[in-house]
C-alpha positions, 0 to 999 in steps of 0.5 A, spaced: 763 147 826 760 153 823 763 155 816 761 162 817 764 167 822 761 167 829 760 173 833 758 173 841 754 180 842 752 181 849 746 186 851 743 185 844 736 185 846 735 193 844 739 199 843 746 199 841 747 191 842 741 190 837 744 194 832 751 191 832 747 184 832 744 186 825 750 189 822 754 183 823 748 178 821 748 183 814 756 182 814 755 174 814 756 173 821 752 168 825 750 171 832 750 169 839 745 174 842 745 175 850 741 178 855 740 178 862 732 177 862 730 170 859 725 172 854 727 171 847 729 178 844 726 180 837 733 181 835 733 173 834 728 173 829 731 180 825 738 176 825 735 170 822 731 174 817 737 177 814 739 169 813 744 168 819 743 163 824 742 166 831 742 163 838 739 166 844 743 165 850 740 168 857 745 170 862 747 176 867 755 177 865 756 179 872 755 172 874 761 167 873 756 161 872 752 165 866 759 167 863 761 160 863 754 158 860 755 163 854 761 161 852 760 153 853 754 154 849 757 157 843 762 152 843 757 147 843 752 150 838 757 153 833 764 151 835 768 158 834 767 165 836 771 170 831 769 176 834 766 178 841 763 184 843 762 187 850 756 191 849 752 189 856 751 195 861 747 198 866 746 205 869 745 206 876 738 205 878 737 212 881 742 217 880 745 219 886 751 225 888 757 221 889 757 223 896 750 219 897 751 213 893 751 206 895 755 200 895 750 196 893 749 201 886 757 201 885 757 193 886 751 192 881 754 197 876 761 195 876 759 187 876 755 188 869 760 194 866 767 192 868 767 185 872 763 182 867 766 183 860 773 183 864 772 176 865 768 174 859 774 176 855 778 172 859 774 166 857 773 168 850 781 170 849 783 163 852 778 160 847 781 164 841 788 162 843 786 155 842 783 157 835 789 161 833 793 154 834 788 150 830 786 156 825 792 160 824 789 164 818 782 166 822 781 173 824 779 174 831 777 180 834 774 183 841 770 190 841 769 193 848 763 198 848 765 204 852 763 211 853 765 218 853 764 217 861 770 214 861 773 221 862 767 226 862 765 226 869 758 225 872 758 226 879 751 223 880 753 217 877 760 216 879 759 208 879 758 208 871 764 213 870 768 209 874 766 202 870 767 205 863 774 208 865 776 201 868 774 198 861 778 203 857 784 200 861 782 193 860 782 194 853 789 196 853 791 190 857 788 185 853 790 188 846 797 188 849 797 181 852 793 178 846 797 182 840 802 176 840 796 171 838 794 176 833 788 177 836 785 185 835 782 188 841 779 195 840 774 200 844 768 204 841 767 210 845 759 212 844 757 219 846 750 221 847 746 215 843 739 215 843 737 209 847 732 207 852 738 208 857 738 215 855 731 216 854 730 219 861 735 225 860 732 226 853 730 233 854 736 235 858 741 233 852 736 236 847 737 242 849 745 241 850 746 239 843 742 244 840 746 249 844 753 246 841 755 241 846 757 237 840 759 239 833 755 235 830 748 237 832 744 231 833 743 225 837 747 219 836 744 213 833 745 205 835 747 204 828 752 209 828 756 205 833 754 198 829 757 201 823 764 202 826 763 195 829 762 192 822 768 196 819 772 192 825 769 186 823 771 187 816 778 187 818 779 195 816 782 196 823 786 190 824 793 195 825 790 199 830 789 194 836 788 198 843 785 204 840 779 207 842 774 210 836 770 216 838 763 215 836 760 222 839 759 227 834 765 230 836 764 231 843 771 229 845 774 235 842 777 241 846 774 247 843 776 254 844 
């Protein structure tokens, strides 16, 4: 069994997931990085350069067999999981008005963004309960990467909004259920973060941010989200289970 704490980070090949993996490695965690594609991400090399062990496990978390392999391989290689970060997510391949959107797109987005983390968390939570019985003093945490789209409407990508709204309730449900085992469940709600996913709408949001969409007039960075995961991993929010932490430059504020 690994002596250092171990983190599983899904969707860790780039953007927010990569930043989270590097943040946790810097804090002394060994890291399991996951992505749907089978090419080993550069994240693995960068994590190892920080002195951490890193295992890459390919898998589409929308698929049950891949979720099972992710957890079983982590058990075999490390023998423990101290923090799960549900970060993997997809946007619709094509933005379509909600009156024109397709079932295929809905199923794809919901499968990755909601069904996948819901049932991956189920697998890891059961394992964490087993760990708690053997190691009563071990700190165990689950972090969901949500979005302001959980409450801010975008009719051209309704399936994405619904997936993130569902994740918000998922956070509360697991926080409630796992509280008796002292397993902390939190959600981070990023705003407009500069990643590959948002690159297609960069010009649009450049203008909106300059016009005052957010009180802090800049794009968010993956590291802004990663730093909050780092604080959670260090136990600084262990009495806040079920909470949503906004990392959005103040977008969530209602202003007059």
